[in-house]
C-alpha positions as CSV (number, residue, x, y, z in Angstrom):
1,X,39.3,188.9,-53.6
2,X,37.1,191.3,-55.4
3,X,34.1,188.9,-54.9
4,X,34.0,189.7,-51.2
5,X,32.8,192.7,-49.2
6,X,35.5,195.1,-48.0
7,X,35.7,195.7,-44.3
8,X,37.2,198.6,-42.3
9,X,40.9,198.3,-41.3
10,X,41.5,196.9,-37.9
11,X,42.3,199.7,-35.4
12,X,45.6,199.5,-33.5
13,X,47.8,197.8,-36.2
14,X,48.8,198.1,-39.8
15,X,46.4,195.6,-41.2
16,X,44.4,197.7,-43.6
17,X,43.3,195.0,-46.2
18,X,40.2,193.5,-44.5
19,X,37.0,191.7,-45.7
20,X,33.5,190.9,-44.4
21,X,32.9,187.2,-44.8
22,X,29.7,187.0,-42.7
23,X,27.6,186.2,-45.7
24,X,30.0,183.7,-47.3
25,X,29.9,180.0,-46.3
26,X,33.0,179.2,-48.4
27,X,35.9,181.6,-49.1
28,X,38.4,181.1,-51.9
29,X,41.8,182.6,-51.0
30,X,44.7,182.9,-53.4
31,X,47.8,181.0,-52.4
32,X,50.8,183.2,-51.4
33,X,54.3,181.9,-52.3
34,X,57.8,183.0,-51.2
35,X,60.3,182.9,-54.0
36,X,64.0,182.5,-53.1
37,X,67.0,183.4,-55.2
38,X,68.1,179.7,-55.6
39,X,64.8,178.9,-57.2
40,X,63.1,177.4,-54.2
41,X,59.4,178.3,-53.9
42,X,57.6,177.8,-50.6
43,X,53.8,178.0,-50.6
44,X,52.2,179.6,-47.5
45,X,49.3,177.6,-46.0
46,X,46.2,179.4,-47.3
47,X,44.5,180.0,-44.0
48,X,47.6,181.6,-42.5
49,X,47.6,184.5,-44.9
50,X,44.7,185.9,-43.0
51,X,44.2,187.2,-39.5
52,X,40.6,186.7,-38.2
53,X,39.1,189.0,-35.7
54,X,35.4,188.3,-36.4
55,X,33.5,187.0,-39.4
56,X,33.0,190.6,-40.4
57,X,36.7,191.5,-40.2
58,X,39.2,189.1,-41.7
59,X,42.4,190.8,-42.7
60,X,45.5,190.1,-44.8
61,X,48.3,189.2,-42.3
62,X,50.9,191.4,-44.0
63,X,52.0,194.9,-43.3
64,X,54.4,197.4,-45.0
65,X,57.6,198.4,-43.5
66,X,58.8,202.0,-43.1
67,X,61.2,203.6,-45.6
68,X,64.8,202.9,-44.6
69,X,64.1,199.4,-43.1
70,X,66.1,196.9,-45.0
71,X,65.1,193.5,-43.5
72,X,62.0,191.5,-44.3
73,X,60.6,189.5,-41.5
74,X,58.7,186.3,-41.8
75,X,56.6,186.1,-38.7
76,X,55.2,183.0,-37.0
77,X,51.7,183.5,-38.4
78,X,53.1,182.5,-41.8
79,X,55.0,179.6,-40.3
80,X,52.2,177.8,-38.5
81,X,51.7,174.1,-39.4
82,X,55.0,174.0,-41.3
83,X,58.1,172.3,-39.9
84,X,61.0,174.7,-40.4
85,X,64.4,173.1,-40.3
86,X,67.5,175.3,-39.5
87,X,70.6,173.6,-40.8
88,X,73.5,176.0,-40.4
89,X,76.5,174.2,-39.0
90,X,77.0,171.8,-41.9
91,X,76.8,174.3,-44.7
92,X,78.5,177.4,-43.4
93,X,81.5,178.8,-45.2
94,X,83.2,181.5,-43.2
95,X,80.1,181.9,-41.0
96,X,79.9,183.3,-37.5
97,X,76.8,182.0,-35.8
98,X,75.5,183.6,-32.6
99,X,72.2,183.0,-30.9
100,X,71.2,185.9,-28.6
101,X,68.3,187.2,-26.7
102,X,67.6,190.6,-28.2
103,X,64.2,191.7,-27.1
104,X,65.3,195.4,-26.9
105,X,67.0,195.3,-30.3
106,X,63.9,193.8,-32.0
107,X,61.6,196.3,-30.3
108,X,63.8,199.1,-31.6
109,X,63.7,197.6,-35.1
110,X,60.0,197.0,-35.2
111,X,58.5,199.8,-33.1
112,X,57.9,202.0,-36.1
113,X,55.7,199.3,-37.7
114,X,53.6,198.3,-34.7
115,X,51.5,200.2,-32.2
116,X,53.0,200.7,-28.7
117,X,50.5,198.3,-27.1
118,X,51.5,195.4,-29.3
119,X,52.8,192.4,-27.3
120,X,56.2,191.3,-28.6
121,X,57.0,188.6,-26.0
122,X,60.3,186.8,-26.5
123,X,62.4,187.1,-29.7
124,X,65.4,185.2,-30.9
125,X,67.6,186.3,-33.7
126,X,70.2,184.5,-35.7
127,X,73.1,186.8,-36.6
128,X,74.8,185.4,-39.6
129,X,78.0,186.8,-40.9
130,X,78.3,186.3,-44.7
131,X,81.1,187.1,-47.0
132,X,79.9,190.6,-47.9
133,X,76.8,191.2,-45.8
134,X,75.5,191.1,-42.3
135,X,71.8,190.4,-42.0
136,X,69.6,189.9,-39.0
137,X,66.8,187.3,-39.2
138,X,64.1,187.7,-36.7
139,X,61.6,185.0,-35.8
140,X,59.0,186.8,-33.8
141,X,56.2,185.5,-31.6
142,X,53.8,188.1,-32.8
143,X,50.5,187.0,-34.3
144,X,51.1,188.7,-37.7
145,X,53.5,188.4,-40.5
146,X,55.2,191.7,-40.6
147,X,55.8,193.1,-44.0
148,X,56.1,191.0,-47.1
149,X,58.1,189.7,-44.5
150,X,61.6,190.8,-43.8
151,X,63.4,188.0,-45.2
152,X,67.0,187.7,-44.5
153,X,66.9,184.3,-46.1
154,X,66.5,185.8,-49.6
155,X,69.9,187.4,-49.5
156,X,72.9,186.2,-47.5
157,X,71.6,182.7,-46.8
158,X,71.3,182.0,-50.5
159,X,75.0,182.6,-51.1
160,X,76.3,180.6,-48.2
161,X,73.6,178.2,-47.2
162,X,72.1,177.0,-50.4
163,X,70.4,174.1,-48.6
164,X,70.4,175.7,-45.2
165,X,66.6,176.1,-44.7
166,X,63.9,173.5,-45.5
167,X,60.2,174.0,-45.3
168,X,57.7,171.2,-45.0
169,X,54.0,172.1,-45.2
170,X,52.1,169.9,-42.7
171,X,48.7,171.4,-43.3
172,X,46.3,169.1,-45.1
173,X,44.9,171.2,-47.9
174,X,41.3,170.5,-48.9
175,X,41.8,168.7,-52.2
176,X,39.4,169.1,-55.1
177,X,38.9,168.3,-58.8
178,X,37.9,171.0,-61.2
179,X,35.8,169.5,-64.0
180,X,34.7,171.0,-67.2
181,X,31.0,170.3,-67.4
182,X,31.2,169.5,-71.1
183,X,33.7,166.7,-70.3
184,X,31.0,164.7,-68.6
185,X,29.2,164.2,-71.9
186,X,30.3,161.8,-74.7
187,X,31.2,162.9,-78.2
188,X,29.6,161.5,-81.3
189,X,32.9,159.8,-82.4
190,X,34.5,156.8,-80.7
191,X,37.9,157.5,-79.1
192,X,39.8,154.3,-78.7
193,X,42.1,153.7,-75.8
194,X,45.7,153.5,-77.1
195,X,46.7,151.3,-74.2
196,X,44.3,148.6,-75.4
197,X,46.7,147.8,-78.2
198,X,49.8,147.4,-76.1
199,X,49.1,143.9,-74.8
200,X,48.5,140.6,-76.6
201,X,45.7,139.2,-74.5
202,X,43.4,142.2,-74.4
203,X,39.7,142.8,-75.2
204,X,38.1,146.2,-75.8
205,X,35.7,147.5,-73.2
206,X,32.9,149.7,-74.4
207,X,29.9,151.7,-73.0
208,X,26.6,150.6,-74.4
209,X,25.4,154.1,-74.9
210,X,28.0,155.5,-77.2
211,X,29.4,155.3,-80.7
212,X,32.0,152.7,-79.7
213,X,29.4,149.9,-79.7
214,X,28.5,149.2,-83.3
215,X,25.0,147.8,-82.8
216,X,24.0,150.9,-80.8
217,X,21.3,153.0,-82.4
218,X,19.9,154.6,-79.3
219,X,22.8,156.8,-78.3
220,X,21.0,157.8,-75.1
221,X,22.2,158.9,-71.7
222,X,21.8,156.8,-68.5
223,X,18.4,157.2,-66.9
224,X,17.4,156.7,-63.2
225,X,15.4,153.7,-64.4
226,X,18.6,151.9,-65.3
227,X,20.0,152.4,-61.9
228,X,16.8,151.2,-60.3
229,X,17.2,147.9,-62.2
230,X,20.5,147.7,-60.4
231,X,18.8,147.1,-57.1
232,X,18.2,143.4,-57.9
233,X,21.9,143.2,-58.7
234,X,22.8,144.5,-55.3
235,X,20.4,142.0,-53.6
236,X,22.2,139.3,-55.6
237,X,25.6,140.4,-54.3
238,X,24.4,140.7,-50.7
239,X,22.7,137.3,-50.9
240,X,25.8,135.7,-52.4
241,X,28.0,137.1,-49.7
242,X,25.7,135.9,-46.9
243,X,26.1,132.3,-48.1
244,X,29.9,132.7,-47.9
245,X,30.7,129.7,-50.1
246,X,34.0,129.3,-51.8
247,X,35.4,126.8,-54.3
248,X,38.2,127.3,-56.8
249,X,41.4,125.6,-58.0
250,X,45.0,126.8,-58.0
251,X,46.8,126.8,-61.4
252,X,49.8,128.4,-63.1
253,X,50.6,131.2,-65.6
254,X,51.7,131.1,-69.2
255,X,50.3,133.9,-71.2
256,X,48.2,137.1,-71.4
257,X,45.2,138.3,-73.5
258,X,43.5,141.7,-73.7
259,X,39.9,142.5,-74.8
260,X,38.3,145.9,-75.5
261,X,35.6,147.0,-73.1
262,X,32.7,149.4,-73.9
263,X,30.1,151.1,-71.8
264,X,26.8,149.2,-71.8
265,X,24.3,152.0,-71.7
266,X,22.9,151.4,-75.2
267,X,22.0,148.0,-73.9
268,X,19.8,149.6,-71.3
269,X,22.3,148.8,-68.5
270,X,24.9,150.8,-66.6
271,X,27.5,148.0,-67.1
272,X,30.4,147.6,-69.4
273,X,30.7,145.2,-72.4
274,X,33.3,143.0,-74.0
275,X,32.8,141.3,-77.4
276,X,33.9,137.7,-77.8
277,X,33.3,135.0,-80.4
278,X,31.2,131.9,-79.7
279,X,31.4,128.8,-81.9
280,X,32.8,127.8,-85.3
281,X,32.4,129.8,-87.4
282,X,32.5,132.4,-84.6
283,X,29.5,134.6,-83.7
284,X,30.6,137.9,-82.0
285,X,28.4,138.7,-79.0
286,X,28.6,141.4,-76.4
287,X,28.7,140.3,-72.7
288,X,28.6,142.3,-69.5
289,X,32.0,142.2,-67.7
290,X,31.0,140.9,-64.3
291,X,33.3,140.2,-61.3
292,X,30.3,139.2,-59.3
293,X,29.2,136.3,-61.5
294,X,30.5,132.8,-62.0
295,X,29.3,131.3,-65.2
296,X,29.6,132.9,-68.7
297,X,26.3,132.6,-70.5
298,X,24.6,133.8,-73.6
299,X,21.1,133.5,-75.1
300,X,20.8,130.6,-77.6
301,X,18.5,129.5,-80.3
302,X,16.1,127.8,-80.1
303,X,14.9,129.8,-77.1
304,X,11.9,129.0,-74.8
305,X,11.9,132.5,-73.2
306,X,14.4,135.1,-74.2
307,X,14.6,138.8,-73.9
308,X,15.2,141.2,-76.8
309,X,18.9,141.7,-77.4
310,X,20.8,143.9,-79.8
311,X,22.7,141.2,-81.6
312,X,21.3,138.0,-83.2
313,X,21.2,135.2,-80.7
314,X,23.8,132.4,-80.9
315,X,22.5,129.4,-82.8
316,X,24.2,126.3,-81.4
317,X,23.0,124.1,-84.3
318,X,25.1,126.2,-86.7
319,X,28.4,125.7,-84.8
320,X,30.6,122.7,-85.5
321,X,32.3,122.8,-82.1
322,X,29.3,123.0,-79.8
323,X,28.9,120.0,-77.5
324,X,26.5,119.4,-74.7
325,X,27.9,118.0,-71.4
326,X,26.2,114.8,-70.2
327,X,24.4,115.0,-66.9
328,X,26.6,112.2,-65.6
329,X,29.8,114.0,-66.4
330,X,31.7,115.3,-63.3
331,X,31.9,118.7,-65.1
332,X,28.2,119.1,-64.5
333,X,28.9,119.6,-60.8
334,X,30.7,122.9,-61.3
335,X,27.7,124.5,-63.0
336,X,25.4,126.6,-60.8
337,X,22.1,124.9,-60.1
338,X,19.9,127.5,-58.4
339,X,16.9,125.2,-58.4
340,X,18.9,122.1,-57.6
341,X,17.9,120.7,-61.0
342,X,21.0,119.3,-62.8
343,X,19.6,117.5,-65.8
344,X,17.2,117.9,-68.7
345,X,16.8,114.4,-70.0
346,X,20.5,113.3,-70.3
347,X,22.0,116.8,-70.7
348,X,23.5,119.0,-68.0
349,X,21.7,122.2,-67.3
350,X,22.5,125.3,-65.3
351,X,20.4,128.0,-63.6
352,X,21.6,131.2,-62.0
353,X,19.4,133.6,-60.1
354,X,20.4,137.3,-59.5
355,X,19.0,138.4,-56.2
356,X,15.6,136.7,-56.5
357,X,14.8,138.7,-59.6
358,X,16.4,138.0,-63.0
359,X,17.6,134.5,-63.8
360,X,19.1,132.5,-66.6
361,X,18.6,128.8,-67.3
362,X,19.9,126.6,-70.1
363,X,22.3,123.9,-71.2
364,X,25.7,123.7,-69.6
365,X,27.9,123.0,-72.7
366,X,31.3,123.2,-74.3
367,X,32.3,125.5,-77.1
368,X,35.2,127.3,-78.7
369,X,35.5,130.9,-77.3
370,X,37.5,133.4,-79.3
371,X,38.9,136.2,-77.2
372,X,41.1,137.8,-79.8
373,X,42.5,136.8,-83.2
374,X,45.4,135.1,-81.5
375,X,43.7,133.9,-78.3
376,X,41.2,131.0,-78.8
377,X,39.9,128.8,-76.0
378,X,38.7,125.3,-76.9
379,X,36.2,123.3,-74.9
380,X,35.2,126.3,-72.9
381,X,32.4,125.6,-70.5
382,X,29.5,128.1,-70.7
383,X,25.8,128.5,-70.4
384,X,23.6,128.3,-73.5
385,X,20.5,130.0,-72.2
386,X,17.1,129.1,-73.4
387,X,15.0,130.5,-70.5
388,X,15.7,134.0,-69.2
389,X,13.6,135.9,-66.7
390,X,13.8,139.5,-65.8
391,X,15.4,142.7,-67.3
392,X,19.0,142.3,-68.5
393,X,19.1,145.2,-70.9
394,X,19.9,144.3,-74.5
395,X,23.3,142.6,-74.2
396,X,23.8,139.0,-75.2
397,X,24.7,137.7,-71.8
398,X,27.3,137.8,-69.0
399,X,31.0,137.0,-68.7
400,X,31.6,135.6,-65.2
401,X,34.9,136.8,-63.6
402,X,34.6,135.8,-60.0
403,X,36.9,133.2,-58.3
404,X,34.6,130.2,-58.7
405,X,35.6,127.1,-60.6
406,X,33.3,127.7,-63.5
407,X,34.4,131.3,-64.2
408,X,36.6,132.3,-67.1
409,X,39.3,133.3,-64.6
410,X,39.5,129.7,-63.3
411,X,39.0,128.0,-66.6
412,X,42.0,129.9,-68.1
413,X,44.2,129.6,-65.0
414,X,46.8,127.3,-66.7
415,X,47.2,130.0,-69.4
416,X,46.8,133.3,-67.5
417,X,47.5,132.3,-63.8
418,X,44.2,133.7,-62.5
419,X,45.4,137.3,-63.1
420,X,43.3,139.8,-65.0
421,X,42.8,143.6,-65.1
422,X,40.4,146.0,-66.7
423,X,40.1,149.8,-67.3
424,X,36.6,151.1,-67.6
425,X,36.1,154.2,-69.8
426,X,34.8,157.4,-68.3
427,X,32.6,158.2,-71.3
428,X,30.4,156.2,-73.7
429,X,32.5,157.7,-76.6
430,X,35.7,156.1,-75.2
431,X,36.9,152.6,-74.9
432,X,38.6,150.7,-72.2
433,X,40.1,147.2,-72.0
434,X,40.0,143.8,-70.2
435,X,43.4,142.0,-70.0
436,X,44.0,138.4,-69.0
437,X,47.4,137.6,-67.6
438,X,50.0,139.8,-65.9
439,X,49.7,143.4,-67.0
440,X,52.6,145.9,-67.3
441,X,51.9,148.6,-64.7
442,X,53.5,151.8,-63.6
443,X,55.5,151.9,-60.3
444,X,52.8,154.2,-58.8
445,X,50.3,151.3,-58.9
446,X,48.8,150.9,-55.4
447,X,48.0,147.4,-54.1
448,X,45.9,146.3,-51.2
449,X,45.2,142.9,-49.7
450,X,42.6,140.7,-51.4
451,X,40.3,139.2,-48.8
452,X,39.0,135.8,-49.9
453,X,36.5,135.1,-47.1
454,X,33.7,136.9,-49.0
455,X,32.2,134.0,-50.9
456,X,33.8,133.9,-54.4
457,X,33.8,137.7,-54.8
458,X,36.7,140.0,-54.3
459,X,36.9,141.4,-50.8
460,X,38.8,144.4,-49.6
461,X,39.8,145.6,-46.1
462,X,38.1,149.0,-46.3
463,X,38.3,151.0,-43.0
464,X,37.5,154.5,-44.0
465,X,36.6,157.1,-46.7
466,X,38.0,160.5,-47.2
467,X,36.8,163.8,-48.7
468,X,39.0,166.7,-49.8
469,X,42.2,164.8,-48.9
470,X,41.0,164.3,-45.3
471,X,39.7,161.1,-43.7
472,X,36.2,161.4,-42.5
473,X,35.4,160.8,-38.9
474,X,33.8,157.4,-39.2
475,X,34.7,154.5,-36.9
476,X,36.6,151.7,-38.6
477,X,34.1,149.2,-37.1
478,X,31.4,150.7,-39.3
479,X,33.1,149.1,-42.3
480,X,34.5,146.0,-40.6
481,X,31.0,145.0,-39.3
482,X,30.0,143.6,-42.6
483,X,33.0,143.9,-45.0
484,X,33.6,145.3,-48.5
485,X,33.8,143.9,-52.0
486,X,34.7,145.5,-55.3
487,X,32.4,144.8,-58.2
488,X,32.5,145.6,-61.9
489,X,28.8,144.9,-62.4
490,X,27.3,147.3,-59.8
491,X,27.3,151.0,-61.0
492,X,26.9,152.8,-57.7
493,X,29.0,152.6,-54.5
494,X,27.0,151.3,-51.5
495,X,28.1,152.4,-48.1
496,X,27.0,151.5,-44.5
497,X,24.2,153.9,-43.4
498,X,26.3,155.6,-40.8
499,X,29.2,156.2,-43.2
500,X,26.9,157.5,-45.9
501,X,25.3,160.0,-43.5
502,X,28.7,161.5,-42.6
503,X,29.8,161.5,-46.3
504,X,26.5,163.2,-47.4
505,X,26.9,165.9,-44.9
506,X,30.5,166.6,-45.8
507,X,29.9,166.4,-49.6
508,X,26.8,168.8,-49.3
509,X,28.9,171.3,-47.4
510,X,31.7,171.1,-50.0
511,X,29.2,171.7,-52.8
512,X,27.2,174.4,-51.1
513,X,28.0,177.0,-53.7
514,X,26.0,175.0,-56.3
515,X,22.2,174.9,-56.5
516,X,20.5,171.7,-55.5
517,X,18.5,169.8,-58.1
518,X,15.6,167.4,-57.6
519,X,16.9,164.0,-56.5
520,X,16.7,161.0,-58.8
521,X,14.6,158.0,-57.5
522,X,17.8,156.4,-56.0
523,X,20.2,159.3,-55.5
524,X,19.5,161.9,-52.9
525,X,22.2,164.4,-53.5
526,X,21.9,166.1,-56.9
527,X,22.9,169.5,-58.3
528,X,21.9,171.8,-61.2
529,X,25.1,172.7,-62.9
530,X,23.6,174.1,-66.1
531,X,24.9,177.5,-65.4
532,X,28.5,176.4,-64.6
533,X,30.8,175.7,-67.5
534,X,33.1,174.1,-64.9
535,X,32.6,173.0,-61.3
536,X,34.7,171.7,-58.5
537,X,34.1,168.5,-56.5
538,X,36.0,167.3,-53.5
539,X,38.5,164.6,-53.9
540,X,37.3,161.2,-52.7
541,X,39.5,158.5,-51.2
542,X,39.3,154.9,-49.9
543,X,41.4,153.9,-46.9
544,X,42.4,150.3,-46.4
545,X,43.5,148.5,-43.3
546,X,47.0,147.7,-44.7
547,X,47.7,151.4,-45.0
548,X,46.9,151.8,-48.7
549,X,45.0,154.9,-49.7
550,X,43.4,155.1,-53.2
551,X,42.0,158.3,-54.6
552,X,39.3,157.8,-57.1
553,X,39.4,159.7,-60.4
554,X,37.7,163.1,-60.7
555,X,34.5,161.9,-62.4
556,X,34.2,158.8,-60.3
557,X,32.1,160.3,-57.6
558,X,29.2,161.6,-59.7
559,X,26.6,160.3,-62.2
560,X,25.3,162.6,-64.9
561,X,21.7,162.6,-66.1
562,X,21.8,166.1,-67.6
563,X,23.5,169.4,-66.9
564,X,20.7,170.2,-64.5
565,X,20.9,166.9,-62.7
566,X,24.4,165.7,-61.6
567,X,24.3,163.4,-58.6
568,X,26.6,161.9,-56.0
569,X,27.1,158.3,-57.2
570,X,27.0,156.8,-53.7
571,X,24.1,155.5,-51.7
572,X,23.4,154.0,-48.3
573,X,22.8,150.3,-47.8
574,X,19.5,149.3,-46.3
575,X,21.1,148.2,-43.0
576,X,24.5,148.1,-41.3
577,X,24.9,144.4,-41.9
578,X,25.0,144.7,-45.7
579,X,28.4,144.7,-47.4
580,X,30.0,147.9,-48.7
581,X,30.2,147.6,-52.5
582,X,32.7,149.7,-54.5
583,X,30.8,150.1,-57.8
584,X,32.1,150.6,-61.3
585,X,31.5,154.4,-61.5
586,X,34.2,154.9,-58.8
587,X,36.6,152.7,-60.8
588,X,36.4,154.5,-64.2
589,X,39.7,155.2,-65.9
590,X,41.7,153.2,-63.3
591,X,43.3,149.9,-64.2
592,X,42.1,147.6,-61.5
593,X,44.3,144.5,-61.2
594,X,43.0,141.2,-59.8
595,X,46.0,139.2,-58.7
596,X,44.5,136.1,-57.1
597,X,47.8,134.1,-56.6
598,X,49.4,137.3,-55.0
599,X,46.3,137.9,-52.9
600,X,46.1,141.5,-53.9
601,X,44.1,144.1,-55.8
602,X,45.9,146.9,-57.6
603,X,44.8,150.4,-58.7
604,X,46.7,152.4,-61.4
605,X,45.3,155.8,-62.2
606,X,44.6,157.3,-65.7
607,X,45.1,154.1,-67.6
608,X,42.4,154.5,-70.3
């Protein structure tokens, strides 16, 4: 406690270790433990090791006993908020148990350690006769813990009542994550996820900014401009939800496939990429992994209006397995037609618009899609884009993973049973994975109900958020008014305005020891951590209406621009009617499982 000012001892008792906390908004107190002979360790609630008189006089709630005293007493100050269980009758071997009222005896025992004016009140003692010792345990109603506490439990009870006393700490500690600042920045070498090789039907997931994506030459950090581009994405999600349209087919499971996933920052986007092969011979192209989109599309040659991408565009004329879908074919009906135009001459066309901003238009066609060397999909329906509007970054297209009929999830339903999962890497120098089919998950995986009323997206019954292990005081109706979806294509987490205000206040208070930094264009709460090799952030949790509680990983609540600008990765929606969106930053390093037949979403921590 050397960081705090020493205060004078409190007059009238033996508390002589005192501090002046009047200038400290946050106080760090070491945890005190009691160690018992049988190996049991009981941690004392942190706040209860102190006795507070005023802000200028907060004292250690322990006092020494006089020479000759041979009992240690644990007073009730040290016991508060713990449930203490006395189990004597079942375990006693040759015990004599008496419960007596011994106010006078206790006063005689303690009077040398307390001032005469101390108020003892009523005391109860358990007199326990052991094989070779007689020890008196005193549970006092005084407001201090006398002495490293005269602990009869440490002697006789250990020999005769090995399981006689149980302590359960009920206090909700304020839970935090301590993060090494350097761990927020990628290395120059790609670190591959070992779990990505454990399953047959798996693709690698990569970050576009880092060394794990081969075409990347930029190796740049995320910028506020990239998050600003995300606004049109959010408008697209909100617009899609407001239409509340659903259509998909039920099918059965046979197999599983995993793909690697990378961070997409080198493609000028805050999304994550998977690489798949189009055509015969196959052309490897990197697509955004997107649970908010339906159709899978890529830019094709020849192109009327295409943006600049990292990889060479797919040339449909060079593939022996490419085939257009006739406008009259019933398959044309499952393609998105944002402008209500289905045909270009005799061929089926698609158009998808993202929130009134970016759009993609092209032929709706069939092609061979190679997921892994052993997993090849024939006659896969996709969009061969020849007219793209807006800023997509530099990836080749989008892989649609929503619940619609045209998505890859539904098209592969007979093979993978509409079950898939992914793990997004925390750094651009790490890889994650995307798995189709039932994954093998640890027993600690937490599941919550999938709500399918939110268009073809993945809805969740969010009713609250927590900080530091404690649920924030926000009415459940704030979240229920609009609803919640989880999305792999939206970086930030968007909250109802009322919920965000409460969160911002609590987060700012928890981070008060760190200097504020200038906000980014979209993120209000930022900190300058350039002088802190490590820092502590409060633990963040989601509370769902079925009782499930999911704690997001340590780095899932912040976005890093530089050491001098680390920001809370959560923002407020424009109004209370907009949906809460759990974005991909909050999901990093968790394996998120989408089990559509089981109507559930799962979360497994530390999976990549």
